[in-house]
Structures are given as structure tokens and as C-alpha cells.
N, CA, C and O atoms as a printed pandas DataFrame, in Angstrom:
     atom_number atom_name residue_name chain_id  residue_number  x_coord  y_coord  z_coord
0              1         N          UNK        A               1  -58.164   74.073 -169.741
1              2        CA          UNK        A               1  -56.769   74.360 -169.529
2              3         C          UNK        A               1  -56.288   74.037 -168.143
3              4         O          UNK        A               1  -57.082   74.185 -167.214
4              5         N          UNK        A               2  -55.421   73.734 -167.976
5              6        CA          UNK        A               2  -54.865   74.139 -166.366
6              7         C          UNK        A               2  -53.595   74.887 -166.390
7              8         O          UNK        A               2  -52.699   74.628 -167.193
8              9         N          UNK        A               3  -53.520   75.913 -165.410
9             10        CA          UNK        A               3  -52.975   76.680 -165.224
10            11         C          UNK        A               3  -51.636   76.307 -164.451
11            12         O          UNK        A               3  -51.859   76.264 -163.241
12            13         N          UNK        A               4  -50.361   76.034 -164.762
13            14        CA          UNK        A               4  -49.357   75.765 -163.640
14            15         C          UNK        A               4  -48.401   76.715 -163.495
15            16         O          UNK        A               4  -48.351   77.765 -164.136
16            17         N          UNK        A               5  -47.574   76.325 -162.585
17            18        CA          UNK        A               5  -46.155   77.455 -162.574
18            19         C          UNK        A               5  -45.627   76.630 -162.882
19            20         O          UNK        A               5  -45.840   75.420 -162.957
20            21         N          UNK        A               6  -43.988   78.006 -163.329
21            22        CA          UNK        A               6  -43.056   77.018 -164.532
22            23         C          UNK        A               6  -42.341   75.411 -163.601
23            24         O          UNK        A               6  -41.990   74.278 -163.930
24            25         N          UNK        A               7  -42.393   75.859 -162.899
25            26        CA          UNK        A               7  -42.022   74.451 -161.454
26            27         C          UNK        A               7  -42.719   73.499 -161.809
27            28         O          UNK        A               7  -42.219   72.533 -162.386
28            29         N          UNK        A               8  -44.365   73.610 -161.456
29            30        CA          UNK        A               8  -44.782   72.512 -161.966
30            31         C          UNK        A               8  -44.790   72.060 -163.274
31            32         O          UNK        A               8  -44.340   70.952 -163.564
32            33         N          UNK        A               9  -45.224   72.756 -164.023
33            34        CA          UNK        A               9  -44.851   72.080 -165.477
34            35         C          UNK        A               9  -43.474   71.260 -165.924
35            36         O          UNK        A               9  -43.301   70.183 -166.494
36            37         N          UNK        A              10  -42.924   71.881 -165.601
37            38        CA          UNK        A              10  -41.756   71.061 -165.234
38            39         C          UNK        A              10  -41.658   69.370 -164.696
39            40         O          UNK        A              10  -41.179   68.399 -165.281
40            41         N          UNK        A              11  -42.144   69.448 -163.704
41            42        CA          UNK        A              11  -42.401   68.405 -162.899
42            43         C          UNK        A              11  -43.113   67.713 -163.265
43            44         O          UNK        A              11  -43.060   66.532 -162.920
44            45         N          UNK        A              12  -44.368   68.334 -164.383
45            46        CA          UNK        A              12  -45.643   67.543 -165.237
46            47         C          UNK        A              12  -44.661   66.988 -166.272
47            48         O          UNK        A              12  -44.628   65.762 -166.377
48            49         N          UNK        A              13  -43.751   67.819 -167.154
49            50        CA          UNK        A              13  -43.254   67.018 -168.113
50            51         C          UNK        A              13  -42.404   65.971 -168.429
51            52         O          UNK        A              13  -42.408   65.217 -169.402
52            53         N          UNK        A              14  -41.142   66.081 -166.758
53            54        CA          UNK        A              14  -40.502   64.696 -166.025
54            55         C          UNK        A              14  -41.363   63.886 -165.974
55            56         O          UNK        A              14  -41.055   62.826 -166.520
56            57         N          UNK        A              15  -43.034   63.950 -165.235
57            58        CA          UNK        A              15  -43.069   62.527 -164.475
58            59         C          UNK        A              15  -44.132   61.910 -166.382
59            60         O          UNK        A              15  -44.569   60.845 -166.818
60            61         N          UNK        A              16  -44.080   63.122 -166.796
61            62        CA          UNK        A              16  -44.535   62.460 -168.660
62            63         C          UNK        A              16  -43.148   61.584 -168.742
63            64         O          UNK        A              16  -43.408   60.396 -168.552
64            65         N          UNK        A              17  -42.229   61.741 -168.892
65            66        CA          UNK        A              17  -41.247   61.686 -169.568
66            67         C          UNK        A              17  -40.874   59.970 -168.586
67            68         O          UNK        A              17  -40.804   58.905 -169.200
68            69         N          UNK        A              18  -40.768   60.023 -167.734
69            70        CA          UNK        A              18  -40.678   58.816 -166.734
70            71         C          UNK        A              18  -41.707   57.328 -167.171
71            72         O          UNK        A              18  -41.460   56.125 -167.258
72            73         N          UNK        A              19  -42.923   58.171 -167.367
73            74        CA          UNK        A              19  -43.952   57.208 -167.435
74            75         C          UNK        A              19  -43.630   56.547 -168.775
75            76         O          UNK        A              19  -43.863   55.350 -168.944
76            77         N          UNK        A              20  -43.064   57.364 -169.787
77            78        CA          UNK        A              20  -43.441   56.938 -171.284
78            79         C          UNK        A              20  -41.906   55.909 -171.407
79            80         O          UNK        A              20  -41.865   54.792 -171.922
80            81         N          UNK        A              21  -40.964   56.507 -170.906
81            82        CA          UNK        A              21  -39.875   55.586 -170.704
82            83         C          UNK        A              21  -39.940   53.941 -169.744
83            84         O          UNK        A              21  -39.092   53.056 -169.632
84            85         N          UNK        A              22  -40.815   54.023 -169.390
85            86        CA          UNK        A              22  -41.394   52.959 -168.446
86            87         C          UNK        A              22  -42.019   52.250 -169.752
87            88         O          UNK        A              22  -41.500   51.213 -170.164
88            89         N          UNK        A              23  -42.985   52.737 -170.314
89            90        CA          UNK        A              23  -44.089   51.788 -170.942
90            91         C          UNK        A              23  -42.920   51.018 -172.219
91            92         O          UNK        A              23  -42.841   49.818 -172.480
92            93         N          UNK        A              24  -42.135   52.129 -172.829
93            94        CA          UNK        A              24  -41.292   51.352 -173.794
94            95         C          UNK        A              24  -40.949   50.626 -173.178
95            96         O          UNK        A              24  -41.584   49.642 -173.557
96            97         N          UNK        A              25  -40.280   50.299 -172.332
97            98        CA          UNK        A              25  -38.869   49.249 -171.419
98            99         C          UNK        A              25  -40.077   47.986 -171.565
99           100         O          UNK        A              25  -39.911   46.940 -172.191
100          101         N          UNK        A              26  -41.102   48.316 -170.946
101          102        CA          UNK        A              26  -42.158   46.988 -171.387
102          103         C          UNK        A              26  -42.184   46.703 -172.044
103          104         O          UNK        A              26  -41.724   45.564 -172.123
104          105         N          UNK        A              27  -42.635   47.220 -173.099
105          106        CA          UNK        A              27  -43.132   47.005 -174.635
106          107         C          UNK        A              27  -41.161   46.239 -175.268
107          108         O          UNK        A              27  -40.890   45.226 -175.912
108          109         N          UNK        A              28  -40.529   46.999 -174.856
109          110        CA          UNK        A              28  -39.961   46.418 -175.688
110          111         C          UNK        A              28  -38.666   45.095 -174.905
111          112         O          UNK        A              28  -37.680   44.672 -175.508
112          113         N          UNK        A              29  -38.937   44.835 -173.970
113          114        CA          UNK        A              29  -39.182   43.425 -172.903
114          115         C          UNK        A              29  -40.109   42.440 -173.659
115          116         O          UNK        A              29  -39.608   41.341 -173.894
116          117         N          UNK        A              30  -41.112   42.608 -173.988
117          118        CA          UNK        A              30  -41.997   42.024 -173.624
118          119         C          UNK        A              30  -41.384   41.519 -175.601
119          120         O          UNK        A              30  -40.985   40.363 -175.737
120          121         N          UNK        A              31  -41.388   42.160 -176.482
121          122        CA          UNK        A              31  -41.062   41.820 -177.756
122          123         C          UNK        A              31  -39.693   41.248 -177.832
123          124         O          UNK        A              31  -39.457   40.251 -178.514
124          125         N          UNK        A              32  -38.700   41.931 -177.070
125          126        CA          UNK        A              32  -37.284   41.213 -177.260
126          127         C          UNK        A              32  -37.474   39.363 -175.939
127          128         O          UNK        A              32  -36.745   38.374 -175.879
128          129         N          UNK        A              33  -38.370   39.610 -175.398
129          130        CA          UNK        A              33  -38.612   38.402 -174.477
130          131         C          UNK        A              33  -38.699   37.270 -175.359
131          132         O          UNK        A              33  -37.953   36.315 -175.575
132          133         N          UNK        A              34  -40.358   37.815 -176.028
133          134        CA          UNK        A              34  -41.351   36.536 -176.601
134          135         C          UNK        A              34  -40.782   36.081 -177.651
135          136         O          UNK        A              34  -41.018   34.897 -177.890
136          137         N          UNK        A              35  -39.771   36.902 -178.714
137          138        CA          UNK        A              35  -39.321   36.989 -179.715
138          139         C          UNK        A              35  -38.218   35.645 -179.285
139          140         O          UNK        A              35  -38.368   34.497 -179.703
140          141         N          UNK        A              36  -37.307   36.015 -178.530
141          142        CA          UNK        A              36  -36.437   34.658 -178.304
142          143         C          UNK        A              36  -36.544   33.892 -177.973
143          144         O          UNK        A              36  -35.791   32.984 -178.327
144          145         N          UNK        A              37  -37.826   33.610 -176.796
145          146        CA          UNK        A              37  -37.845   32.703 -175.920
146          147         C          UNK        A              37  -38.991   31.818 -176.581
147          148         O          UNK        A              37  -39.232   30.683 -176.171
148          149         N          UNK        A              38  -39.584   32.331 -177.486
149          150        CA          UNK        A              38  -40.908   31.516 -178.462
150          151         C          UNK        A              38  -39.797   31.020 -179.784
151          152         O          UNK        A              38  -40.459   30.145 -180.342
152          153         N          UNK        A              39  -39.044   31.086 -180.216
153          154        CA          UNK        A              39  -38.520   31.207 -181.510
154          155         C          UNK        A              39  -37.921   29.842 -181.962
155          156         O          UNK        A              39  -37.438   29.874 -183.094
156          157         N          UNK        A              40  -37.846   28.522 -181.240
157          158        CA          UNK        A              40  -38.131   27.148 -181.008
158          159         C          UNK        A              40  -39.352   26.007 -181.830
159          160         O          UNK        A              40  -39.452   25.000 -182.532
160          161         N          UNK        A              41  -40.165   27.148 -181.057
161          162        CA          UNK        A              41  -41.927   26.554 -181.005
162          163         C          UNK        A              41  -42.104   26.617 -182.433
163          164         O          UNK        A              41  -41.846   27.568 -183.170
164          165         N          UNK        A              42  -42.660   25.291 -182.788
165          166        CA          UNK        A              42  -42.941   24.843 -184.126
166          167         C          UNK        A              42  -44.761   25.171 -184.040
167          168         O          UNK        A              42  -45.512   24.197 -184.087
168          169         N          UNK        A              43  -45.193   26.211 -183.947
169          170        CA          UNK        A              43  -46.238   26.354 -183.665
170          171         C          UNK        A              43  -46.409   27.904 -184.932
171          172         O          UNK        A              43  -45.568   28.669 -185.405
172          173         N          UNK        A              44  -48.145   27.774 -185.112
173          174        CA          UNK        A              44  -48.584   28.341 -186.662
174          175         C          UNK        A              44  -49.388   28.975 -185.900
175          176         O          UNK        A              44  -50.009   28.393 -185.011
176          177         N          UNK        A              45  -49.568   31.083 -186.278
177          178        CA          UNK        A              45  -50.692   31.273 -185.656
178          179         C          UNK        A              45  -51.070   32.175 -186.812
179          180         O          UNK        A              45  -50.253   33.006 -187.210
180          181         N          UNK        A              46  -52.458   32.039 -187.466
181          182        CA          UNK        A              46  -52.761   33.084 -188.693
182          183         C          UNK        A              46  -51.395   32.495 -189.707
183          184         O          UNK        A              46  -51.481   33.217 -190.700
184          185         N          UNK        A              47  -50.576   31.844 -189.855
185          186        CA          UNK        A              47  -49.535   31.372 -190.856
186          187         C          UNK        A              47  -48.083   31.786 -190.399
187          188         O          UNK        A              47  -47.020   31.666 -191.008
188          189         N          UNK        A              48  -48.308   32.233 -189.326
189          190        CA          UNK        A              48  -47.254   33.594 -188.860
190          191         C          UNK        A              48  -46.651   32.396 -187.549
191          192         O          UNK        A              48  -47.550   31.898 -186.871
192          193         N          UNK        A              49  -45.250   31.982 -187.232
193          194        CA          UNK        A              49  -44.883   31.428 -186.238
194          195         C          UNK        A              49  -44.930   31.956 -185.364
195          196         O          UNK        A              49  -44.499   33.104 -185.256
196          197         N          UNK        A              50  -45.714   31.004 -184.016
197          198        CA          UNK        A              50  -45.954   32.298 -182.497
198          199         C          UNK        A              50  -45.025   32.753 -182.220
199          200         O          UNK        A              50  -45.444   33.768 -181.664
200          201         N          UNK        A              51  -43.518   32.824 -182.144
201          202        CA          UNK        A              51  -42.822   33.767 -181.848
202          203         C          UNK        A              51  -43.020   35.266 -182.223
203          204         O          UNK        A              51  -43.099   36.220 -181.449
204          205         N          UNK        A              52  -43.076   35.261 -183.423
205          206        CA          UNK        A              52  -43.563   36.344 -184.070
206          207         C          UNK        A              52  -45.125   36.889 -183.959
207          208         O          UNK        A              52  -45.241   38.089 -184.209
208          209         N          UNK        A              53  -46.216   36.254 -183.653
209          210        CA          UNK        A              53  -47.741   36.796 -183.549
210          211         C          UNK        A              53  -47.584   37.506 -182.064
211          212         O          UNK        A              53  -47.923   38.667 -181.830
212          213         N          UNK        A              54  -46.885   36.401 -180.901
213          214        CA          UNK        A              54  -46.913   36.889 -179.619
214          215         C          UNK        A              54  -46.208   38.302 -179.628
215          216         O          UNK        A              54  -46.824   39.352 -179.447
216          217         N          UNK        A              55  -44.763   38.209 -179.874
217          218        CA          UNK        A              55  -43.986   39.305 -179.615
218          219         C          UNK        A              55  -44.588   40.231 -179.991
219          220         O          UNK        A              55  -45.141   40.901 -179.118
220          221         N          UNK        A              56  -44.748   40.690 -181.546
221          222        CA          UNK        A              56  -44.706   41.838 -182.515
222          223         C          UNK        A              56  -46.411   42.021 -182.305
223          224         O          UNK        A              56  -46.772   43.196 -182.370
224          225         N          UNK        A              57  -47.739   40.795 -182.009
225          226        CA          UNK        A              57  -48.798   41.502 -181.925
226          227         C          UNK        A              57  -48.877   42.302 -180.646
227          228         O          UNK        A              57  -49.099   43.512 -180.606
228          229         N          UNK        A              58  -48.557   41.053 -178.994
229          230        CA          UNK        A              58  -48.404   41.441 -178.253
230          231         C          UNK        A              58  -47.976   42.780 -177.823
231          232         O          UNK        A              58  -48.582   43.524 -177.051
232          233         N          UNK        A              59  -46.768   43.013 -178.467
233          234        CA          UNK        A              59  -46.296   44.223 -178.614
234          235         C          UNK        A              59  -47.202   45.734 -178.754
235          236         O          UNK        A              59  -47.045   46.756 -178.085
236          237         N          UNK        A              60  -47.883   45.555 -179.519
237          238        CA          UNK        A              60  -49.150   46.937 -180.303
238          239         C          UNK        A              60  -49.744   46.248 -179.140
239          240         O          UNK        A              60  -49.206   46.584 -178.085
240          241         N          UNK        A              61  -50.805   45.285 -179.006
241          242        CA          UNK        A              61  -51.316   45.815 -178.127
242          243         C          UNK        A              61  -50.998   46.261 -176.671
243          244         O          UNK        A              61  -51.755   46.915 -175.953
244          245         N          UNK        A              62  -50.039   45.908 -176.421
245          246        CA          UNK        A              62  -49.606   46.564 -175.066
246          247         C          UNK        A              62  -49.379   48.189 -175.204
247          248         O          UNK        A              62  -49.805   49.041 -174.424
248          249         N          UNK        A              63  -48.562   48.412 -176.454
249          250        CA          UNK        A              63  -48.453   49.972 -176.986
250          251         C          UNK        A              63  -49.612   50.336 -176.818
251          252         O          UNK        A              63  -49.822   51.196 -175.963
252          253         N          UNK        A              64  -50.508   49.886 -177.445
253          254        CA          UNK        A              64  -52.154   51.171 -177.373
254          255         C          UNK        A              64  -52.581   51.115 -176.029
255          256         O          UNK        A              64  -52.847   52.205 -175.522
256          257         N          UNK        A              65  -52.679   50.358 -175.505
257          258        CA          UNK        A              65  -53.538   49.907 -174.011
258          259         C          UNK        A              65  -52.538   50.646 -173.198
259          260         O          UNK        A              65  -53.065   51.196 -172.230
260          261         N          UNK        A              66  -51.068   50.854 -173.310
261          262        CA          UNK        A              66  -50.435   51.844 -172.637
262          263         C          UNK        A              66  -50.318   53.119 -172.802
263          264         O          UNK        A              66  -50.066   53.846 -171.841
264          265         N          UNK        A              67  -50.490   53.623 -174.115
265          266        CA          UNK        A              67  -51.120   55.210 -174.843
266          267         C          UNK        A              67  -52.401   55.068 -173.779
267          268         O          UNK        A              67  -52.066   55.709 -172.783
268          269         N          UNK        A              68  -53.356   54.655 -173.632
269          270        CA          UNK        A              68  -54.614   54.734 -173.442
270          271         C          UNK        A              68  -54.480   54.946 -171.767
271          272         O          UNK        A              68  -55.015   55.848 -171.123
272          273         N          UNK        A              69  -53.689   53.956 -171.284
273          274        CA          UNK        A              69  -53.893   54.702 -169.507
274          275         C          UNK        A              69  -52.756   55.492 -169.452
275          276         O          UNK        A              69  -52.812   55.681 -168.237
276          277         N          UNK        A              70  -51.727   56.130 -169.809
277          278        CA          UNK        A              70  -50.820   57.086 -169.783
278          279         C          UNK        A              70  -52.148   58.680 -169.795
279          280         O          UNK        A              70  -52.574   59.416 -168.904
280          281         N          UNK        A              71  -52.374   58.594 -171.219
281          282        CA          UNK        A              71  -53.214   59.649 -171.103
282          283         C          UNK        A              71  -54.752   59.694 -170.179
283          284         O          UNK        A              71  -55.342   60.766 -170.039
284          285         N          UNK        A              72  -55.073   58.916 -169.825
285          286        CA          UNK        A              72  -56.255   59.212 -168.772
286          287         C          UNK        A              72  -55.177   59.562 -167.342
287          288         O          UNK        A              72  -55.270   60.591 -166.673
288          289         N          UNK        A              73  -54.292   58.579 -167.119
289          290        CA          UNK        A              73  -53.759   58.981 -165.613
290          291         C          UNK        A              73  -52.665   59.788 -165.434
291          292         O          UNK        A              73  -52.539   60.244 -164.297
292          293         N          UNK        A              74  -51.414   60.242 -166.668
293          294        CA          UNK        A              74  -50.613   60.508 -165.972
294          295         C          UNK        A              74  -50.867   61.897 -167.187
295          296         O          UNK        A              74  -51.157   63.041 -166.835
296          297         N          UNK        A              75  -50.767   61.665 -167.947
297          298        CA          UNK        A              75  -50.964   63.087 -168.851
298          299         C          UNK        A              75  -51.620   64.578 -168.545
299          300         O          UNK        A              75  -52.768   64.696 -168.116
300          301         N          UNK        A              76  -51.188   65.135 -168.681
301          302        CA          UNK        A              76  -52.077   66.447 -167.977
302          303         C          UNK        A              76  -51.862   67.485 -169.065
303          304         O          UNK        A              76  -50.759   67.713 -169.562
304          305         N          UNK        A              77  -53.347   68.295 -169.508
305          306        CA          UNK        A              77  -53.442   69.295 -170.411
306          307         C          UNK        A              77  -52.799   70.523 -170.153
307          308         O          UNK        A              77  -53.372   71.016 -169.182
308          309         N          UNK        A              78  -52.025   71.150 -170.486
309          310        CA          UNK        A              78  -51.400   72.607 -169.773
310          311         C          UNK        A              78  -50.395   73.289 -171.556
311          312         O          UNK        A              78  -49.932   72.671 -172.515
312          313         N          UNK        A              79  -50.449   74.510 -171.273
313          314        CA          UNK        A              79  -49.560   75.504 -172.587
314          315         C          UNK        A              79  -48.138   75.716 -172.038
315          316         O          UNK        A              79  -47.853   76.452 -171.093
316          317         N          UNK        A              80  -47.464   75.124 -172.611
317          318        CA          UNK        A              80  -46.243   75.636 -172.230
318          319         C          UNK        A              80  -45.285   76.847 -172.674
319          320         O          UNK        A              80  -44.068   76.923 -172.848
320          321         N          UNK        A              81  -46.357   77.775 -172.786
321          322        CA          UNK        A              81  -45.767   79.316 -173.454
322          323         C          UNK        A              81  -46.963   80.207 -172.386
323          324         O          UNK        A              81  -47.950   79.771 -171.793
324          325         N          UNK        A              82  -46.343   81.706 -172.456
325          326        CA          UNK        A              82  -47.461   81.714 -171.794
326          327         C          UNK        A              82  -48.645   83.034 -172.551
327          328         O          UNK        A              82  -48.466   83.753 -173.534
328          329         N          UNK        A              83  -49.669   82.947 -171.737
329          330        CA          UNK        A              83  -50.632   83.780 -172.731
330          331         C          UNK        A              83  -49.921   84.710 -173.492
331          332         O          UNK        A              83  -48.827   85.205 -173.220
332          333         N          UNK        A              84  -50.947   85.000 -174.910
333          334        CA          UNK        A              84  -50.369   86.771 -175.589
334          335         C          UNK        A              84  -50.603   87.547 -174.480
335          336         O          UNK        A              84  -49.753   88.324 -174.044
336          337         N          UNK        A              85  -52.305   87.313 -173.710
337          338        CA          UNK        A              85  -52.351   88.671 -172.979
338          339         C          UNK        A              85  -51.610   89.235 -171.564
339          340         O          UNK        A              85  -51.642   90.315 -170.974
340          341         N          UNK        A              86  -51.099   88.268 -171.386
341          342        CA          UNK        A              86  -49.724   88.072 -170.261
342          343         C          UNK        A              86  -48.537   88.783 -170.573
343          344         O          UNK        A              86  -47.796   89.073 -169.633
344          345         N          UNK        A              87  -48.200   89.143 -171.822
345          346        CA          UNK        A              87  -47.191   89.526 -172.647
346          347         C          UNK        A              87  -47.503   90.394 -172.460
347          348         O          UNK        A              87  -46.917   90.857 -171.482
348          349         N          UNK        A              88  -48.215   91.045 -172.878
349          350        CA          UNK        A              88  -48.791   92.284 -173.543
350          351         C          UNK        A              88  -49.530   93.275 -172.760
351          352         O          UNK        A              88  -50.326   94.084 -173.236
352          353         N          UNK        A              89  -49.222   93.161 -171.565
353          354        CA          UNK        A              89  -49.801   93.375 -170.286
354          355         C          UNK        A              89  -50.982   93.494 -170.040
355          356         O          UNK        A              89  -51.401   94.449 -169.386
356          357         N          UNK        A              90  -51.912   92.357 -170.612
357          358        CA          UNK        A              90  -53.571   92.466 -170.869
358          359         C          UNK        A              90  -53.973   92.704 -171.714
359          360         O          UNK        A              90  -55.177   92.450 -171.693
360          361         N          UNK        A              91  -53.460   93.348 -173.145
361          362        CA          UNK        A              91  -54.151   93.969 -174.503
362          363         C          UNK        A              91  -53.649   92.816 -175.496
363          364         O          UNK        A              91  -52.623   92.139 -175.563
364          365         N          UNK        A              92  -54.809   92.896 -176.222
365          366        CA          UNK        A              92  -54.493   91.998 -177.282
366          367         C          UNK        A              92  -54.629   92.785 -178.745
367          368         O          UNK        A              92  -54.397   92.183 -179.793
């Protein structure tokens, strides 16, 4: 587990929040955009309209892949609190 200062923890949390919000915006744009863009097309995929299949299934796939990418590239494992031995002066 990484040891960060309070300022480094704050910066890391902000980085994670920004990256997550960008992913949410991408997924929402995909879902809404393809939902409206493909609405008038009468094509069925697995018994569902094309707009539903592309917007919903596509948004799910983008979400899963996006979370995996965020976990591997942006998110860091660190403790938000102080260690017990640091709080009690080294005694447990």
C-alpha cells in the first residue's frame, strides 16, 4: 500500500473523481446519442430494436471496459486514515 501525504491523497482523490466523471460523460453521451440517432431505423438485433441494442449494450460494454482501464491506470490503493500505531505513538 502506498504512503501518501495528505496533499498527495487529496490530489489523487481529485484525479480519480475527474477520471470517473469523464467516463460517466462518455457513457451518457453514447447511450443518449445512439438512442436518439438510431430511433427511426427498423432493424432488429436479437429481437430488440437496433437503437436499444447499440445504446444499452454498448453503454454497458463501454462502462465495464472503462472501469477496468481506470482501475489499471488512474486509481491507486492508499489508506485514507492514519495507521493505529502512528496515532498511539508507536504502541499497539
